[in-house]
C-alpha positions as CSV (number, residue, x, y, z in Angstrom):
1,M,-2.7,20.3,8.6
2,A,-0.9,17.9,6.2
3,P,-2.9,16.6,3.2
4,A,-4.1,13.0,3.6
5,A,-1.9,10.4,2.0
6,E,-3.2,8.8,-1.1
7,P,-4.5,5.3,-0.7
8,F,-2.5,2.4,-2.0
9,P,-3.7,1.6,-5.5
10,A,-5.7,-1.6,-5.8
11,D,-4.3,-2.2,-9.3
12,F,-0.6,-2.4,-8.2
13,R,1.1,-5.6,-9.4
14,F,4.5,-7.1,-8.7
15,T,5.2,-9.3,-11.7
16,G,8.8,-10.5,-11.5
17,V,12.5,-10.0,-10.7
18,V,15.3,-9.5,-13.2
19,F,19.0,-8.8,-12.7
20,S,20.6,-5.8,-14.4
21,Q,24.3,-4.9,-13.9
22,G,24.5,-7.2,-10.9
23,H,21.4,-5.6,-9.2
24,A,18.0,-7.1,-8.6
25,E,15.2,-5.1,-10.1
26,A,11.5,-5.7,-9.5
27,L,9.0,-5.6,-12.4
28,V,5.9,-3.7,-11.3
29,Q,2.7,-2.2,-12.8
30,T,0.1,0.3,-11.6
31,G,-2.8,0.7,-14.0
32,S,-1.4,0.9,-17.6
33,Q,2.1,2.0,-16.5
34,S,4.8,-0.6,-15.9
35,G,8.6,-0.7,-15.4
36,S,11.5,-2.0,-13.4
37,V,12.7,-0.5,-10.1
38,R,15.7,-1.0,-7.7
39,V,15.9,-0.6,-4.0
40,G,15.6,3.1,-3.2
41,A,13.3,4.0,-6.1
42,V,10.4,6.3,-5.0
43,G,7.0,6.6,-6.7
44,M,6.6,10.0,-8.4
45,A,6.0,11.5,-11.8
46,T,9.1,9.8,-13.3
47,T,8.2,6.4,-11.9
48,P,4.4,6.2,-12.3
49,W,4.4,2.4,-12.0
50,L,5.2,2.8,-8.3
51,P,2.5,4.2,-6.0
52,K,3.1,7.9,-5.3
53,G,5.3,8.4,-2.2
54,W,6.1,4.7,-1.7
55,S,9.8,3.6,-1.9
56,V,11.3,0.2,-2.7
57,T,12.9,-0.9,0.6
58,A,13.9,-4.5,-0.3
59,I,13.9,-6.9,-3.2
60,D,14.4,-10.6,-2.3
61,A,15.1,-12.4,-5.6
62,K,15.5,-15.8,-4.0
63,Q,12.1,-15.6,-2.3
64,G,10.4,-13.6,-5.1
65,A,9.5,-10.8,-2.8
66,L,9.2,-7.0,-2.9
67,T,8.8,-4.7,0.0
68,L,7.6,-1.1,-0.2
69,G,7.5,1.5,2.5
70,R,6.2,5.0,3.1
71,G,7.0,7.1,6.1
72,S,5.8,5.5,9.4
73,E,3.2,3.3,7.6
74,K,3.5,-0.5,8.0
75,P,5.7,-1.8,5.1
76,R,3.9,-3.7,2.4
77,R,5.4,-7.0,1.1
78,F,4.4,-8.6,-2.2
79,N,5.2,-12.1,-3.2
80,L,5.3,-13.7,-6.7
81,L,2.9,-16.6,-7.1
């Protein structure tokens, strides 16, 4: 039996969007770890500011939105206030 997936962290925050080398990057934070991520980034030891196992599937700079996905789970969309 596969181990249960970790729950999505309650302290995850999407705080902004910046452009770097012509690509949108989302600014995110989980706990005390923060950083920027591009589409395709996956939460792991080298990206502790993303929830483990979740990947960035979309960044909509115009709408101020970030979408994360993990396997067959329903995608999670975050909007800037």
